[in-house]
C-alpha positions, 0 to 999 in steps of 0.5 A, spaced: 469 496 498 475 496 494 482 494 496 488 498 495 495 497 496 501 500 495 507 496 494 514 495 491 520 490 493 525 495 492 526 501 498 526 508 499 522 510 492 517 515 495 511 510 496 510 511 504 509 518 502 505 518 495 500 513 500 498 517 504 498 522 499 493 519 494 490 517 500 488 523 503 487 527 496 482 521 494 478 522 501 478 529 500 477 531 493 472 525 491 468 525 498 470 518 499 471 514 505 477 510 507 480 505 511 488 507 511 491 500 514 500 501 516 502 494 515 509 496 514 513 493 521 517 500 520 511 503 521 513 510 517 504 511 514 503 511 522 510 516 523 507 521 518 500 521 521 500 521 529 503 526 533 509 524 538 506 526 544 500 521 542 505 515 541 504 512 547 497 512 546 498 506 541 505 504 544 507 505 551 505 499 557 498 502 558 497 503 551 489 505 549 489 505 543 488 500 537 494 497 533 494 493 527 497 488 532 491 487 534 486 486 530 492 480 528 492 478 535 488 472 535 492 469 529 498 470 533 495 466 538 493 461 533 486 463 531 483 463 525 479 470 526 481 477 527 481 482 533 475 487 531 478 493 536 474 498 533 479 503 535 483 507 530 487 514 530 480 518 527 479 522 520 476 527 525 482 528 529 488 528 523 489 532 517 489 527 512 482 525 513 482 518 514 481 513 519 487 509 520 489 502 524 496 504 526 502 499 525 506 496 530 514 494 530 512 486 532 507 485 526 514 482 524 513 476 529 507 474 525 511 473 519 513 466 521 505 464 523 503 467 517 508 462 513 506 456 517 499 458 515 501 458 508 504 452 508 498 449 510 494 453 506 497 450 498 496 444 502 489 445 501 488 445 509 482 450 511 485 453 517 490 455 512 486 458 508 483 462 513 489 464 517 492 467 510 485 470 507 485 474 514 485 481 510 478 478 506 476 478 514 477 485 514 474 487 508 467 483 509 467 487 516 469 494 514 464 493 506 459 498 508 463 503 512 468 505 507 469 505 500 476 504 500 481 500 504 488 502 502 494 499 505 502 501 506 506 495 505 513 494 507 518 492 501 519 485 503 516 478 500 514 475 505 509 472 509 504 477 511 505 481 504 504 475 500 497 474 505 495 482 503 497 482 496 494 475 493 488 478 497 488 486 494 484 488 489 488 493 486 496 494 486 500 501 485 507 500 484 511 506 485 519 505 482 524 510 482 529 512 477 535 507 480 537 500 477 534 496 483 528 499 481 528 494 475 531 489 480 524 489 485 519 489 479 523 483 476 522 479 483 516 481 485 514 479 477 517 470 480 514 471 487 507 473 486 507 468 480 508 463 484 504 464 490 498 465 485 501 459 482 500 455 489 494 458 492 490 456 485 493 449 485 491 449 493 483 450 492 482 443 489 485 439 495 481 445 499 474 442 497 477 435 497 477 436 504 471 440 506 464 441 504 462 446 499 457 450 505 463 449 510 468 452 505 463 458 503 462 459 511 468 462 511 471 469 507 477 465 503 479 468 496 476 462 491 479 466 485 486 469 485 486 470 478 480 476 480 487 479 485 492 483 486 490 487 479 496 492 477 492 499 475 499 504 476 506 506 477 509 512 478 517 514 478 520 518 483 525 523 480 532 523 482 536 529 485 540 532 479 547 534 480 550 540 481 556 542 475 559 549 474 554 551 469 549 548 474 544 543 475 543 538 470 540 531 469 545 524 469 545 520 463 544 513 467 537 516 471 534 519 464 536 511 461 533 508 467 527 512 467 525 510 460 525 502 460 521 503 468 514 502 462 518 496 458 520 493 466 513 493 467 510 491 461 515 485 460 515 483 467 508 485 470 503 485 464 500 479 466 497 482 472 495 489 468 488 490 470 482 489 465 484 492 458 489 498 461 494 500 456 502 501 459 500 509 458 494 508 462 498 505 468 503 510 468 502 515 472 507 520 472 513 522 475 514 524 483 518 530 483 523 530 490 521 536 492 528 537 497 524 540 505 517 539 503 518 531 506 520 532 513 516 539 513 510 535 512 513 529 518 514 534 522 507 538 521 502 531 521 501 533 514 499 531 507 504 535 504 499 538 498 496 542 505 502 545 507 501 552 509 505 558 512 503 555 519 507 549 517 513 554 516 511 554 509 516 559 506 518 563 499 520 557 494 517 552 498 509 555 496 511 553 489 513 546 491 507 544 495 502 548 488 507 543 484 506 537 488 498 538 489 498 539 481 502 533 481 497 529 486 491 531 483 493 528 475 495 521 479 489 520 483 484 521 477 488 516 473 488 512 479 480 513 479 479 512 472 484 505 472 479 503 478 473 504 474 471 509 479 471 516 474 470 516 466 475 518 462 472 524 460 
């Protein structure tokens, strides 16, 4: 099983929309079994998938459905294990065809606990390593059941995202066509590089404090240099402005779009997977499709699968096809970059 995380330090770049649609498209068109984890405290992916009338099942006083917070509850209580409750929002009852572990607003409270675990981890403490590596427990538990674990995280550079990124196989970075996205790439570079240096240096004191047999008993990452490999970026198109002669692009946005590949290569080059080139990483532009996003949200459906029964009319029919065709290109490139498909 491979883990793919959608991450950018800049919000508002269409990350969640792209994440849930890529996951759905790969599950449907490549016949892959996918477990989707919503690790964003805002739970946007969850809101896109689960019908409003079912939210009480996950967030009400007498909730019967499990969220990511339920899985992490032992860590929140000071333990180093996970609570595998075995209850998903099943692919059999949603249009995305992926199993979902829903997010929860209370995920933000885990930050302090994981921050403390990190401080112990970089000091070579086994308990700190175990709690920081909770995602590896998830990977080990589900490795025979799923082909991919796809994670949507918030734009934070906090402890929760750190614990996910240092244990993910691949990252995909959706970008906006604004200068703040370029700044976000620089931030990502600085923080991930620092995390990796600290983690790498912590492995030696870990082996000084514990025997190899004990360390190998627990699923902790001992090779940080194979984690968090960049396999792609996309660029969210901006909304063209209206002038008397019609709609036209804005020069400053076009200039930034041209700078994105260079910024990715400059700041994140050390994370690029294998021998991928910057052209390989460039998954393409994601169109701004106006009314399709809220329509997909209200229909709890992937945008590429919207139809007349969902309220698609007129020009929206072409927009759905345009999004489908774009997504087909992006998902094929993602699969190739992960080594799952040949270039031919």
